[in-house]
Backbone as JSON, one array per atom type, in Angstrom:
{
  "sequence": "MVVADLRPVASPVWQARLSLDLAEARGRTVIRRREHEGPLLVQRAFYPEGDGTAHLYVLHPPGGVAGGDELDVAVALGPSARALVTTPAATKIYRTRAAEARLRQTLTVGRDAVLEWLPQETIVFGGARAEGVTRVTLEDGARYVGWDIVCLGRPASGDDFESGRLGQRTELWREGSPLVIDRVTIEAGAAARRGAWGWAGRTVYGCLLATDGTDELVTDIRQAVTPSREGDLFAVTRVGSVVVCRFLGSSAEQARRMFAEAWALVRRHLLSKNACPPRIWAT",
  "N": [[7.94, 9.56, 60.32], [7.78, 9.29, 56.81], [9.26, 10.91, 54.15], [8.69, 11.45, 50.83], [10.92, 11.48, 48.08], [10.63, 13.71, 45.69], [12.07, 14.69, 43.59], [12.9, 15.09, 40.11], [13.79, 12.24, 38.2], [16.51, 11.51, 36.19], [16.13, 10.41, 32.88], [17.38, 7.54, 31.18], [19.64, 7.88, 28.44], [19.9, 6.66, 25.22], [22.7, 5.85, 23.36], [23.38, 4.51, 20.57], [25.0, 2.33, 18.27], [25.47, 0.8, 15.13], [27.38, -1.1, 12.92], [27.91, -2.48, 9.8], [29.61, -4.56, 7.54], [29.25, -5.9, 4.41], [29.8, -8.6, 2.18], [30.33, -10.19, -1.0], [30.54, -13.63, -1.35], [31.39, -16.5, -2.86], [28.97, -16.6, -4.36], [27.06, -15.75, -2.53], [25.86, -13.22, -0.35], [27.46, -12.17, 2.53], [27.82, -11.42, 6.05], [30.58, -9.74, 6.69], [31.84, -8.2, 8.61], [30.78, -7.13, 11.8], [29.77, -4.77, 14.06], [28.65, -3.42, 17.13], [27.27, -1.06, 19.43], [25.46, -0.52, 22.35], [21.8, -0.69, 22.17], [21.37, -1.76, 19.37], [21.31, -3.99, 16.75], [22.09, -6.74, 14.51], [21.11, -10.0, 14.05], [21.46, -12.28, 12.33], [21.89, -13.26, 8.87], [19.38, -13.84, 6.41], [18.29, -16.01, 3.75], [16.08, -16.07, 1.65], [15.64, -16.07, -1.1], [17.18, -17.54, -2.87], [19.13, -16.62, -4.58], [21.32, -15.67, -3.33], [20.99, -13.17, -2.19], [21.14, -11.29, 0.74], [18.92, -11.05, 3.42], [18.33, -8.78, 5.95], [17.58, -7.93, 9.32], [17.28, -5.1, 11.17], [17.54, -4.65, 14.53], [16.1, -3.02, 17.32], [15.94, -3.21, 20.45], [14.75, -1.58, 22.63], [12.53, -0.49, 21.38], [11.63, 2.08, 20.91], [12.36, 5.63, 20.48], [13.69, 8.13, 22.42], [13.86, 11.55, 23.7], [17.02, 13.01, 23.21], [18.24, 10.6, 22.59], [20.54, 8.86, 20.45], [20.89, 7.26, 17.47], [22.83, 5.38, 15.33], [23.41, 4.05, 12.27], [25.4, 2.2, 10.11], [25.93, 0.86, 6.99], [27.76, -1.04, 4.76], [28.29, -2.2, 1.52], [30.24, -4.48, -0.24], [31.87, -4.96, -3.48], [29.56, -6.21, -5.88], [27.9, -7.31, -3.94], [24.66, -8.14, -2.52], [21.86, -6.97, -0.83], [18.98, -6.83, 1.28], [17.57, -4.73, 3.55], [15.69, -4.35, 6.47], [13.29, -3.55, 9.09], [11.92, -5.07, 12.06], [9.6, -3.97, 13.07], [7.53, -1.0, 13.44], [9.25, 2.11, 13.97], [9.21, 4.06, 16.85], [9.0, 7.4, 17.86], [9.23, 9.14, 20.71], [7.41, 11.58, 22.7], [9.0, 14.48, 24.13], [10.73, 16.56, 26.51], [13.26, 17.1, 26.52], [16.52, 17.2, 24.93], [16.58, 16.99, 21.3], [16.01, 13.91, 19.52], [18.32, 11.97, 17.57], [18.8, 10.44, 14.48], [20.77, 8.55, 12.38], [21.65, 7.31, 9.24], [24.06, 5.76, 7.36], [24.86, 4.72, 4.29], [26.66, 2.71, 2.16], [27.32, 1.69, -1.05], [28.9, -0.62, -2.92], [30.81, -1.19, -5.99], [28.79, -2.36, -8.58], [27.03, -3.47, -6.75], [23.93, -4.1, -4.9], [21.56, -2.49, -2.98], [18.72, -2.71, -1.01], [16.78, -0.76, 0.9], [14.5, -0.88, 3.22], [12.85, 0.02, 5.57], [10.31, -0.44, 8.14], [7.52, 1.72, 8.98], [7.92, 5.01, 10.54], [6.72, 6.23, 13.54], [5.76, 9.23, 14.79], [5.34, 10.62, 17.79], [3.09, 13.05, 19.21], [4.59, 16.01, 20.42], [7.14, 15.08, 20.14], [10.6, 15.51, 19.24], [12.86, 15.45, 16.73], [15.63, 14.58, 14.59], [16.5, 13.33, 11.47], [18.82, 11.72, 9.32], [19.7, 10.37, 6.24], [22.22, 9.11, 4.34], [23.29, 8.09, 1.25], [25.76, 6.52, -0.57], [26.94, 5.76, -3.7], [28.89, 3.6, -5.65], [30.43, 3.05, -8.9], [28.13, 1.53, -11.07], [26.57, 0.6, -8.99], [23.39, -0.07, -7.44], [20.35, 1.16, -6.01], [17.46, 1.02, -3.98], [15.14, 2.53, -1.93], [12.98, 3.34, 0.84], [10.98, 5.6, 2.85], [8.69, 6.01, 5.39], [6.51, 8.02, 7.19], [4.57, 8.63, 10.05], [2.59, 11.03, 11.49], [1.84, 11.65, 14.75], [-0.8, 9.83, 16.5], [-3.63, 9.29, 15.45], [-5.81, 7.54, 16.05], [-5.57, 7.24, 18.74], [-6.07, 9.69, 19.72], [-3.96, 11.43, 19.48], [-2.9, 14.05, 17.8], [-0.61, 15.18, 16.87], [-0.11, 17.82, 17.88], [1.93, 19.31, 18.85], [5.5, 19.58, 18.44], [8.39, 18.55, 16.45], [9.89, 17.5, 13.43], [12.69, 16.82, 11.55], [14.0, 15.85, 8.43], [16.42, 14.45, 6.22], [17.44, 13.22, 3.15], [20.03, 11.97, 1.26], [21.4, 11.2, -1.85], [24.11, 9.99, -3.49], [26.44, 9.65, -6.19], [29.6, 8.6, -7.05], [30.72, 10.98, -5.98], [29.02, 12.97, -6.89], [25.89, 14.64, -6.44], [22.77, 12.96, -6.67], [20.1, 13.03, -5.74], [18.88, 15.22, -3.32], [16.93, 15.42, -0.64], [14.88, 17.22, 1.46], [12.91, 17.72, 4.37], [11.04, 19.5, 6.73], [9.03, 19.33, 9.5], [6.91, 21.18, 11.31], [4.78, 21.18, 14.04], [2.9, 23.24, 14.41], [2.87, 24.59, 12.02], [1.57, 26.28, 9.1], [1.42, 24.71, 6.83], [0.69, 22.18, 7.65], [-2.07, 22.14, 7.92], [-3.18, 23.64, 5.87], [-4.9, 23.84, 2.7], [-3.24, 23.99, 0.56], [-1.08, 22.6, 1.38], [-0.5, 19.93, 3.47], [-3.1, 19.55, 4.21], [-4.27, 18.48, 6.55], [-3.59, 15.8, 6.43], [-1.79, 12.91, 7.64], [0.22, 11.07, 7.1], [3.16, 10.48, 5.34], [5.41, 9.66, 2.65], [8.42, 8.61, 0.93], [9.91, 7.14, -1.88], [12.84, 6.06, -3.4], [14.56, 5.12, -6.34], [17.31, 4.03, -8.09], [18.76, 4.26, -11.42], [16.51, 4.45, -13.0], [13.87, 4.39, -15.51], [11.91, 5.92, -18.15], [9.95, 4.13, -18.92], [9.62, 2.55, -16.62], [8.58, 4.5, -14.86], [6.13, 5.01, -16.16], [4.88, 2.48, -15.94], [4.6, 2.24, -13.15], [2.89, 4.39, -12.62], [0.59, 3.52, -13.93], [-0.04, 1.16, -12.6], [-0.08, 1.53, -9.82], [-2.25, 2.89, -7.68], [-4.16, 5.07, -5.54], [-6.41, 3.74, -3.09], [-8.03, 4.92, -1.3], [-10.07, 7.7, -0.66], [-8.75, 10.91, -0.86], [-6.1, 10.22, -0.41], [-2.86, 10.66, -1.81], [-0.67, 9.98, -4.52], [2.31, 10.1, -6.27], [4.53, 9.97, -9.08], [7.72, 10.45, -10.46], [10.63, 11.24, -12.45], [13.88, 12.04, -11.61], [16.55, 12.98, -13.15], [18.43, 10.12, -13.24], [16.99, 8.87, -11.3], [14.13, 7.38, -10.0], [11.37, 8.74, -8.39], [9.0, 8.28, -5.96], [6.15, 9.49, -4.29], [4.1, 9.65, -1.4], [1.14, 10.87, 0.15], [-1.09, 10.94, 2.69], [-3.47, 9.42, 4.92], [-3.08, 6.95, 6.04], [-0.96, 4.53, 7.14], [-0.91, 1.89, 6.39], [-1.91, 1.98, 3.77], [0.14, 3.47, 2.55], [2.3, 1.68, 2.83], [1.33, -0.44, 1.25], [1.18, 0.72, -1.34], [3.8, 1.53, -1.83], [5.05, -0.96, -1.69], [3.97, -2.19, -3.96], [5.05, -0.53, -5.94], [7.75, -1.04, -5.48], [7.88, -3.75, -6.22], [7.62, -3.51, -8.98], [9.91, -2.01, -9.57], [11.89, -3.89, -8.91], [11.38, -5.83, -10.88], [11.92, -4.44, -13.24], [14.58, -3.45, -12.9], [16.14, -5.33, -11.56], [15.47, -7.71, -12.59], [13.88, -9.69, -11.32], [11.32, -11.11, -9.2], [9.37, -9.57, -6.55], [10.23, -10.22, -3.15], [8.9, -10.27, -0.33], [10.11, -9.6, 2.94], [9.86, -12.06, 5.49], [9.33, -11.18, 8.05], [7.62, -9.05, 7.79], [5.09, -10.08, 7.76], [4.46, -10.88, 10.3]],
  "CA": [[7.28, 9.99, 59.11], [8.6, 9.1, 55.63], [9.06, 11.97, 53.16], [9.06, 10.97, 49.5], [11.8, 12.32, 47.28], [9.89, 14.0, 44.46], [12.93, 15.28, 42.57], [12.83, 14.32, 38.86], [14.86, 11.27, 37.94], [16.98, 11.62, 34.79], [15.88, 9.22, 32.07], [18.58, 7.12, 30.45], [19.72, 8.26, 27.03], [20.58, 5.62, 24.44], [23.61, 6.19, 22.27], [23.56, 3.19, 19.99], [25.68, 2.33, 16.97], [25.59, -0.49, 14.44], [28.17, -0.99, 11.71], [27.93, -3.74, 9.08], [30.27, -4.69, 6.24], [28.73, -7.07, 3.7], [30.66, -8.96, 1.05], [29.93, -11.34, -1.81], [31.47, -14.75, -1.17], [30.92, -17.73, -3.49], [27.58, -16.5, -4.79], [26.16, -15.39, -1.44], [26.3, -12.05, 0.41], [27.63, -12.54, 3.93], [28.26, -10.36, 6.97], [32.03, -9.88, 6.87], [32.18, -7.56, 9.88], [29.59, -6.62, 12.5], [30.1, -4.12, 15.31], [27.54, -2.64, 17.66], [27.31, -0.54, 20.79], [24.11, -0.18, 22.76], [20.7, -1.54, 21.68], [21.18, -1.86, 17.93], [22.04, -5.18, 16.32], [21.58, -7.68, 13.52], [21.47, -11.31, 14.57], [21.97, -13.16, 11.28], [21.34, -13.01, 7.54], [18.46, -14.85, 5.88], [18.45, -16.17, 2.29], [14.84, -16.66, 1.16], [15.43, -15.9, -2.54], [17.91, -18.52, -3.66], [20.16, -16.02, -5.44], [22.39, -15.17, -2.49], [20.67, -11.89, -1.57], [20.99, -11.38, 2.2], [17.87, -10.26, 4.07], [18.81, -8.43, 7.28], [16.62, -7.22, 10.16], [17.93, -4.26, 12.17], [16.77, -4.74, 15.77], [16.29, -1.99, 18.35], [15.13, -3.8, 21.52], [13.87, -0.69, 23.4], [11.28, -0.3, 20.64], [11.3, 3.48, 20.68], [13.44, 6.6, 20.56], [13.3, 9.22, 23.3], [14.65, 12.76, 23.56], [18.42, 12.86, 23.51], [18.78, 9.36, 22.03], [21.25, 8.94, 19.18], [21.02, 5.96, 16.81], [23.7, 5.55, 14.17], [23.53, 2.79, 11.53], [26.25, 2.28, 8.93], [25.94, -0.39, 6.22], [28.63, -0.95, 3.59], [28.28, -3.38, 0.67], [31.37, -4.6, -1.12], [31.53, -5.18, -4.89], [28.63, -7.28, -6.3], [27.05, -7.8, -2.85], [23.24, -7.81, -2.64], [21.23, -7.06, 0.49], [17.71, -6.16, 1.6], [17.61, -4.41, 4.98], [14.42, -3.85, 6.97], [13.13, -3.57, 10.54], [10.82, -5.97, 12.39], [8.41, -3.24, 13.51], [7.63, 0.45, 13.28], [10.07, 2.87, 14.9], [8.41, 5.07, 17.55], [9.75, 8.52, 18.43], [8.36, 9.57, 21.81], [7.39, 12.99, 23.11], [10.13, 14.78, 25.0], [11.05, 17.94, 26.87], [14.72, 17.14, 26.53], [17.12, 17.46, 23.62], [15.97, 16.21, 20.24], [16.62, 12.64, 19.16], [19.04, 12.01, 16.3], [18.9, 9.15, 13.82], [21.63, 8.69, 11.21], [21.93, 6.11, 8.44], [25.11, 5.96, 6.35], [24.77, 3.53, 3.45], [27.67, 2.74, 1.1], [27.03, 0.58, -1.96], [30.08, -0.78, -3.75], [30.7, -1.39, -7.43], [27.86, -3.4, -9.05], [26.25, -4.02, -5.63], [22.52, -3.71, -4.84], [21.02, -2.34, -1.63], [17.31, -2.37, -0.84], [16.65, -0.23, 2.27], [13.04, -0.88, 3.3], [12.39, -0.03, 6.96], [8.9, -0.17, 8.4], [7.25, 3.14, 9.17], [8.3, 5.72, 11.75], [5.57, 6.89, 14.17], [6.27, 10.37, 15.56], [4.34, 11.02, 18.77], [2.97, 14.47, 19.49], [5.56, 16.46, 21.39], [8.47, 14.56, 19.82], [11.53, 16.38, 18.52], [13.86, 14.52, 16.19], [16.31, 14.91, 13.33], [16.96, 12.11, 10.82], [19.63, 11.91, 8.11], [20.11, 9.16, 5.52], [23.15, 9.45, 3.25], [23.59, 6.91, 0.45], [26.87, 6.75, -1.49], [26.96, 4.69, -4.69], [30.02, 3.5, -6.56], [30.06, 2.8, -10.29], [27.33, 0.33, -11.3], [25.76, 0.24, -7.82], [21.97, 0.24, -7.54], [19.73, 1.38, -4.7], [16.04, 1.37, -3.84], [14.86, 2.7, -0.51], [11.81, 4.16, 1.14], [10.82, 6.13, 4.2], [7.28, 6.3, 5.64], [6.4, 8.7, 8.47], [3.21, 8.87, 10.56], [2.6, 12.09, 12.48], [0.85, 11.41, 15.77], [-1.56, 8.58, 16.51], [-5.01, 9.79, 15.45], [-6.74, 6.62, 16.68], [-5.43, 7.4, 20.19], [-6.29, 11.09, 20.06], [-2.72, 12.19, 19.34], [-2.95, 14.68, 16.48], [0.66, 15.88, 16.66], [-0.38, 19.24, 18.08], [3.21, 19.97, 19.12], [6.63, 18.75, 18.07], [9.14, 18.9, 15.24], [10.66, 16.44, 12.79], [13.48, 17.2, 10.38], [14.56, 14.7, 7.73], [17.18, 14.73, 5.0], [17.93, 12.04, 2.44], [20.99, 12.35, 0.22], [21.81, 10.1, -2.72], [25.31, 10.44, -4.21], [27.19, 8.68, -6.99], [30.93, 9.03, -7.46], [30.97, 12.34, -5.56], [28.03, 13.92, -7.43], [24.57, 14.39, -5.88], [21.67, 12.56, -7.54], [18.91, 13.58, -5.1], [18.96, 15.66, -1.93], [15.52, 15.65, -0.29], [14.76, 17.71, 2.82], [11.58, 18.09, 4.84], [10.95, 19.87, 8.14], [7.62, 19.37, 9.87], [6.6, 21.83, 12.58], [3.39, 20.85, 14.32], [2.02, 24.38, 14.28], [3.05, 25.27, 10.73], [0.36, 26.36, 8.28], [1.42, 23.64, 5.83], [0.05, 20.98, 8.21], [-3.53, 22.22, 7.8], [-3.61, 24.36, 4.68], [-5.27, 23.05, 1.52], [-2.09, 24.03, -0.34], [-0.05, 21.76, 1.97], [-0.89, 18.56, 3.82], [-4.56, 19.53, 4.37], [-4.66, 17.62, 7.66], [-3.12, 14.42, 6.29], [-0.86, 12.58, 8.72], [1.2, 10.07, 6.7], [3.83, 10.77, 4.08], [6.5, 8.75, 2.37], [9.19, 8.83, -0.29], [10.65, 5.99, -2.37], [13.85, 6.4, -4.41], [15.14, 3.98, -7.03], [18.29, 4.48, -9.08], [18.76, 3.65, -12.76], [15.13, 4.38, -13.47], [13.58, 4.69, -16.9], [10.55, 6.42, -18.38], [9.06, 2.97, -18.96], [9.31, 2.2, -15.24], [7.68, 5.53, -14.35], [4.81, 4.77, -16.74], [4.31, 1.26, -15.36], [4.19, 2.52, -11.77], [1.71, 5.26, -12.68], [-0.58, 2.76, -14.36], [-0.35, 0.02, -11.72], [-0.18, 1.88, -8.4], [-3.23, 3.96, -7.52], [-4.75, 5.1, -4.2], [-7.73, 3.12, -2.92], [-8.75, 5.72, -0.31], [-10.29, 9.08, -1.06], [-7.9, 11.86, -0.15], [-4.7, 9.81, -0.48], [-2.19, 11.13, -3.02], [0.51, 9.22, -4.91], [2.89, 10.7, -7.47], [5.77, 9.35, -9.55], [8.45, 11.24, -11.44], [12.04, 10.84, -12.59], [14.84, 13.13, -11.44], [17.74, 12.39, -13.75], [18.33, 8.67, -13.33], [16.34, 8.37, -10.09], [12.67, 7.39, -9.93], [10.92, 9.24, -7.09], [7.57, 8.08, -5.66], [5.76, 10.16, -3.05], [2.75, 9.37, -0.88], [0.62, 11.75, 1.19], [-2.43, 10.46, 3.01], [-3.8, 9.26, 6.34], [-3.03, 5.53, 6.38], [0.34, 3.89, 6.94], [-1.15, 0.64, 5.67], [-2.0, 2.3, 2.35], [1.47, 3.85, 2.1], [3.09, 0.45, 2.68], [0.82, -1.2, 0.11], [1.52, 1.35, -2.61], [5.25, 1.45, -2.01], [5.4, -2.36, -1.98], [3.64, -2.43, -5.36], [6.06, 0.16, -6.74], [9.01, -1.79, -5.29], [7.82, -4.96, -7.04], [7.9, -3.12, -10.37], [11.32, -1.64, -9.63], [12.65, -5.14, -8.95], [11.19, -6.5, -12.16], [12.59, -3.67, -14.29], [15.99, -3.17, -12.69], [16.87, -6.48, -11.04], [14.99, -8.89, -13.34], [13.36, -10.72, -10.43], [10.09, -10.74, -8.53], [9.48, -9.14, -5.17], [10.26, -11.27, -2.12], [8.73, -9.53, 0.92], [10.67, -10.25, 4.11], [8.88, -12.8, 6.28], [9.03, -10.42, 9.26], [6.51, -8.14, 7.54], [3.82, -10.78, 7.92], [4.28, -11.28, 11.68]],
  "C": [[8.25, 9.84, 57.93], [8.26, 10.19, 54.62], [9.56, 11.46, 51.82], [9.95, 11.98, 48.8], [11.16, 12.52, 45.92], [10.75, 14.68, 43.4], [12.88, 14.45, 41.29], [14.04, 13.42, 38.7], [15.24, 11.35, 36.47], [16.72, 10.31, 34.06], [17.16, 8.83, 31.35], [18.5, 7.54, 28.99], [20.5, 7.18, 26.3], [21.46, 6.26, 23.4], [24.04, 4.87, 21.65], [24.17, 3.31, 18.6], [25.73, 0.91, 16.43], [26.35, -0.27, 13.14], [28.28, -2.38, 11.07], [28.73, -3.6, 7.79], [29.8, -5.99, 5.62], [29.59, -7.33, 2.47], [30.07, -10.15, 0.31], [31.0, -12.42, -1.67], [30.84, -16.01, -1.74], [29.41, -17.71, -3.76], [26.59, -16.12, -3.72], [26.74, -14.16, -0.72], [26.32, -12.4, 1.89], [28.03, -11.31, 4.75], [29.75, -10.58, 7.25], [32.48, -9.28, 8.21], [30.93, -6.97, 10.49], [30.05, -6.04, 13.84], [28.88, -3.37, 15.82], [27.83, -2.21, 19.09], [25.89, -0.14, 21.16], [23.08, -1.05, 22.05], [20.41, -1.39, 20.19], [21.96, -3.07, 17.45], [21.33, -5.87, 15.17], [22.04, -9.06, 13.96], [22.09, -12.22, 13.5], [21.36, -12.72, 9.96], [20.43, -14.17, 7.14], [18.58, -14.85, 4.35], [17.19, -16.82, 1.71], [14.71, -16.71, -0.36], [16.17, -16.91, -3.4], [18.98, -17.95, -4.56], [21.29, -15.41, -4.63], [22.15, -13.81, -1.88], [20.44, -12.07, -0.08], [19.85, -10.48, 2.65], [18.29, -10.05, 5.52], [17.76, -7.63, 8.02], [17.4, -6.43, 11.21], [17.03, -4.19, 13.41], [17.14, -3.61, 16.71], [15.42, -2.4, 19.53], [14.29, -2.83, 22.35], [12.56, -0.37, 22.69], [10.9, 1.13, 20.37], [12.51, 4.36, 20.9], [12.94, 7.78, 21.39], [14.22, 10.42, 23.09], [16.08, 12.55, 24.0], [19.05, 11.58, 22.99], [19.5, 9.64, 20.72], [21.44, 7.53, 18.64], [21.77, 6.16, 15.51], [23.9, 4.18, 13.51], [24.38, 3.03, 10.29], [26.28, 0.9, 8.26], [26.77, -0.18, 4.97], [28.6, -2.26, 2.82], [29.52, -3.36, -0.22], [30.93, -4.87, -2.55], [30.65, -6.41, -5.09], [27.8, -7.87, -5.15], [25.61, -7.36, -3.08], [22.59, -7.99, -1.28], [19.91, -6.3, 0.51], [17.7, -5.98, 3.11], [16.26, -3.82, 5.38], [14.43, -3.87, 8.49], [11.94, -4.45, 10.87], [9.54, -5.26, 12.8], [8.6, -1.76, 13.23], [8.57, 1.03, 14.33], [9.2, 3.96, 15.53], [9.34, 6.14, 18.11], [8.84, 9.2, 19.45], [8.45, 11.07, 22.06], [8.52, 13.25, 24.1], [10.14, 16.26, 25.35], [12.56, 18.13, 26.88], [15.24, 17.48, 25.14], [16.47, 16.57, 22.56], [16.72, 14.9, 20.03], [17.29, 12.78, 17.79], [19.19, 10.6, 15.75], [19.69, 9.34, 12.53], [21.8, 7.33, 10.55], [22.95, 6.47, 7.37], [25.23, 4.67, 5.55], [25.74, 3.67, 2.28], [27.51, 1.49, 0.24], [28.17, 0.49, -2.98], [29.78, -1.06, -5.21], [29.81, -2.6, -7.75], [27.07, -4.07, -7.92], [24.83, -3.47, -5.67], [22.1, -3.64, -3.38], [19.55, -1.95, -1.71], [17.1, -2.02, 0.64], [15.17, 0.03, 2.51], [12.56, -0.98, 4.75], [10.88, 0.1, 7.06], [8.75, 1.28, 8.85], [7.79, 3.68, 10.49], [7.07, 6.45, 12.27], [6.11, 7.97, 15.09], [5.16, 10.84, 16.5], [4.26, 12.54, 18.86], [3.92, 14.87, 20.59], [6.96, 15.94, 21.14], [9.3, 15.62, 19.1], [12.67, 15.51, 18.05], [14.42, 15.04, 14.88], [16.84, 13.6, 12.74], [17.71, 12.42, 9.53], [19.98, 10.54, 7.53], [20.99, 9.59, 4.35], [23.56, 8.15, 2.55], [24.68, 7.29, -0.55], [27.01, 5.53, -2.4], [28.25, 4.74, -5.5], [29.52, 3.13, -7.96], [29.28, 1.48, -10.41], [26.47, -0.09, -10.13], [24.32, 0.68, -8.03], [21.36, 0.29, -6.14], [18.24, 1.61, -4.87], [15.76, 1.45, -2.35], [13.63, 3.56, -0.3], [11.84, 4.62, 2.59], [9.34, 6.51, 4.35], [7.17, 6.87, 7.05], [4.94, 8.94, 8.81], [3.31, 9.92, 11.65], [1.47, 11.86, 13.48], [0.22, 10.03, 15.67], [-3.03, 8.94, 16.59], [-5.99, 8.86, 16.15], [-6.68, 6.71, 18.21], [-5.61, 8.85, 20.63], [-5.06, 11.97, 19.99], [-2.66, 12.75, 17.92], [-1.69, 15.48, 16.17], [0.46, 17.39, 16.74], [0.9, 20.01, 18.42], [4.32, 19.01, 18.71], [7.27, 19.2, 16.78], [9.88, 17.67, 14.74], [11.38, 17.01, 11.58], [14.07, 15.96, 9.75], [15.31, 15.15, 6.48], [17.67, 13.41, 4.43], [18.82, 12.51, 1.29], [21.41, 11.1, -0.54], [22.92, 10.61, -3.62], [25.88, 9.29, -5.03], [28.52, 9.29, -7.43], [31.16, 10.52, -7.17], [29.99, 13.38, -6.07], [26.65, 13.61, -6.84], [23.55, 13.99, -6.95], [20.35, 13.15, -7.04], [19.29, 14.02, -3.7], [17.56, 16.14, -1.55], [15.45, 16.05, 1.18], [13.3, 18.01, 3.14], [11.68, 18.41, 6.33], [9.48, 20.05, 8.48], [7.51, 20.0, 11.25], [5.11, 21.64, 12.84], [2.45, 22.03, 14.08], [2.1, 25.1, 12.96], [1.77, 25.23, 9.9], [0.27, 25.23, 7.28], [0.73, 22.37, 6.35], [-1.45, 20.98, 7.93], [-4.0, 22.82, 6.49], [-3.9, 23.45, 3.51], [-4.12, 23.0, 0.52], [-0.96, 23.13, 0.16], [-0.57, 20.35, 2.21], [-2.39, 18.41, 4.0], [-5.01, 18.54, 5.44], [-4.23, 16.17, 7.54], [-1.97, 14.16, 7.27], [0.24, 11.6, 8.33], [1.85, 10.51, 5.38], [4.99, 9.79, 3.9], [7.18, 9.09, 1.06], [9.95, 7.55, -0.62], [11.58, 6.47, -3.47], [14.4, 5.13, -5.02], [16.07, 4.49, -8.12], [18.11, 3.74, -10.4], [17.36, 3.48, -13.31], [14.99, 4.78, -14.92], [12.18, 5.27, -17.01], [9.54, 5.28, -18.41], [8.67, 2.54, -17.55], [8.35, 3.2, -14.63], [6.26, 5.3, -14.86], [4.14, 3.55, -16.12], [3.83, 1.5, -13.93], [2.93, 3.39, -11.77], [0.45, 4.48, -13.03], [-1.01, 1.71, -13.34], [-0.64, 0.41, -10.28], [-1.09, 3.1, -8.26], [-3.81, 3.92, -6.11], [-6.12, 4.42, -4.18], [-8.57, 3.85, -1.89], [-8.88, 7.14, -0.82], [-9.42, 10.0, -0.21], [-6.44, 11.48, -0.13], [-4.11, 10.24, -1.83], [-0.94, 10.3, -3.26], [1.02, 9.79, -6.22], [4.21, 10.03, -7.79], [6.42, 10.28, -10.57], [9.87, 10.68, -11.54], [12.9, 12.07, -12.5], [16.18, 12.6, -11.94], [17.56, 10.89, -13.89], [17.58, 8.05, -12.16], [14.83, 8.49, -10.21], [12.27, 7.77, -8.51], [9.42, 9.03, -6.98], [7.27, 8.77, -4.34], [4.31, 9.81, -2.7], [2.41, 10.43, 0.16], [-0.82, 11.33, 1.46], [-2.63, 10.35, 4.51], [-3.77, 7.81, 6.78], [-1.65, 4.98, 6.09], [0.18, 2.59, 6.16], [-1.22, 0.89, 4.16], [-0.64, 2.71, 1.79], [2.34, 2.62, 1.88], [2.64, -0.33, 1.45], [1.3, -0.6, -1.21], [3.02, 1.31, -2.86], [5.69, 0.02, -2.32], [5.08, -2.7, -3.44], [4.65, -1.76, -6.28], [7.4, -0.58, -6.66], [9.03, -3.06, -6.14], [8.12, -4.64, -8.5], [9.35, -2.7, -10.55], [12.19, -2.9, -9.74], [12.56, -5.8, -10.32], [11.96, -5.78, -13.26], [14.1, -3.67, -14.13], [16.8, -4.37, -12.23], [16.46, -7.79, -11.7], [14.58, -10.03, -12.41], [12.12, -10.19, -9.72], [10.35, -10.27, -7.11], [9.47, -10.34, -4.24], [10.13, -10.56, -0.77], [9.35, -10.28, 2.09], [9.58, -10.89, 4.97], [8.43, -12.01, 7.5], [7.86, -9.47, 9.04], [5.15, -8.78, 7.81], [3.56, -11.18, 9.37], [3.77, -10.15, 12.53]]
}
């Protein structure tokens, strides 16, 4: 007689790290140093714009983040470097009974450099527990535009994020002084998830930050970017020199569309060039 061993098998925990140093060299931004441990990597830089801006795709082959996983990405731009960093697909954070997952992004933008940090959305499964921190440090003359889009649960699959927790913090610093520190903690059972004064049952939120903003840019975004779905909310304001756009709704597609339209205006105002969506977004 064969007796099956029904003891639980420990799931592997990913501890992955990616570190990139980018530098301007003869009119083109290049990867000067690349180090990685575990399943996080960048294969090569692409140059679709003709002005030397490097487009980089951060790859995470497992495709998802489980309890106890730790992903650490560090990107540093040297003086006058220009880069757009994105991901080839949405990041999925899976349900867990183990320790929470941790995701850290440390972004350093050198003097007169430009970083566009535009990852695709993060899908947080019901039962997931995760903590995410993005810290951006800007030197004199550096410019930054970045967004974050989060989807709670998967309503089309019956996952309404009935349990779980997500904590996120985004910090934007220049020369040792904070420009914006944005924190949000989402508890599945919290009243804010359902209350009319809070999310009112909406499942998708996002935030876009752009430095060196102006009142003219805020006005242009307000006039050009409007929700096309009833119940979706989009707001724009300026906090000191930073333009802040926020989305709250129930469609990741709508969040991406509105942020992409705002990003196009940011590029036109602050970088004097048109938007050039990464090719990976269309695949």
